[in-house]
C-alpha angles and dihedrals in degrees: 000000000000104000093202123181116010092017119200128209119279114298119265115229094237094061106052113148097170111144093012114148127172130155118195115236090231118059109247135197108213126191127197115189131176146118127294115290097018090119097255096142096049093046096041093051092047094047092048090049093052092048094042089239133140116262118218121190101200091180087067089058091056091045088050091055090046091050092050091048094050092046090052092047093246116146109238090236097052100106097184095052092042090054090053090047093051092049089067098035125107113191116189137169118220130181123221138149090292093055129251114350131193117226127194112201088337096313120118109230099162097118093052096058103073102079130107089239093058091042093055092043089051091051090054095043092048089066093057115102093220093055094044093049092050095047095040090063092043094050094047089051089052091052100044094104094045116210088114142114113219118198121198147094105279103022096117097037106041115003099043109015087159095053113144095227127021129190131182112202119196141164135180115280095249093052090048092048091053091051094047092045090056096044106039133071106241136176114286110265095023110144131216089247090056090049090052089051089052090050092051091046092052092046090055092048093047096046098042101045114116095225116068099332120202108268138129119267110248091248097040120123106237119215126183106209096186095110100020133096123233091255093051093053092047091047091055090050093049092049091052093047091049091049093047094048094041092239 
C-alpha cells in the first residue's frame, strides 16, 4: 500500500483493515480536525473509503485560495483584496485516475499546493474573515447531503457544529515533522529540524488566531497518532462510530 500524505509507520499484523467495507444505516457527517502532520489526510481518505463516503480535504481549499492570492500578487492578510479574489473564484474537487484533484476556475492546481510557502500562506489566509466567509458557505454546501468525511482544522467547532461524529487527531511535533518532511516538496537543503520549527510556528499561528482557532470540539474524540499505525487509528474510529450508531 502507498501510504501517501500523512504516512504512518509500517502496519502491524494485528490491525489489518484491507478489504474492510461497512456503510452505516444512517447517513453521517464526520469531521476530523487536527494540526499539520497528524495523519488526517491518510486516515480521512481511508475511513471515507471504508464507509463508502465522500472525502473532503478542506485544507486544500484554503491552500487553493492562498495559491490564487500569491499568483495574483495579493498579500495573504489583505482582506479587501482577498474578498474581491474570492468573489470571482470557483473551487471544485474532481475525481480522476490520479485521485481527487482541486480545480480553480477549471484549472488543475493540485500539484502546486504541497509546499511550505503555500502552507504558511494558507495559515495566514485562513484567519481572514473574507476567506472564511467564502469557504464556510462552500463547505456547508458540500456537506448538505451528509455521507461525507470532512478533514480540516475547525470542521467540528465552526463549520459543522452539528456533525454526527467528531474526531481530533494529534501527534507530537517531532513525529508530525518527520511525516511532513517525507511527504512535502521543500526547499533544497531544508533540514528536518527546520521543518519541525515550521510545524511549531504554524501550530502557534493556528491555535492563537482570534478567528476560529485550532482546538478540539468539546465532544470530539481525541486520538494521539504518535505511536499508532494508520490501521489502528482507523480501527478506533470505526469502533466509536459503530458504538455511537448502535451497529
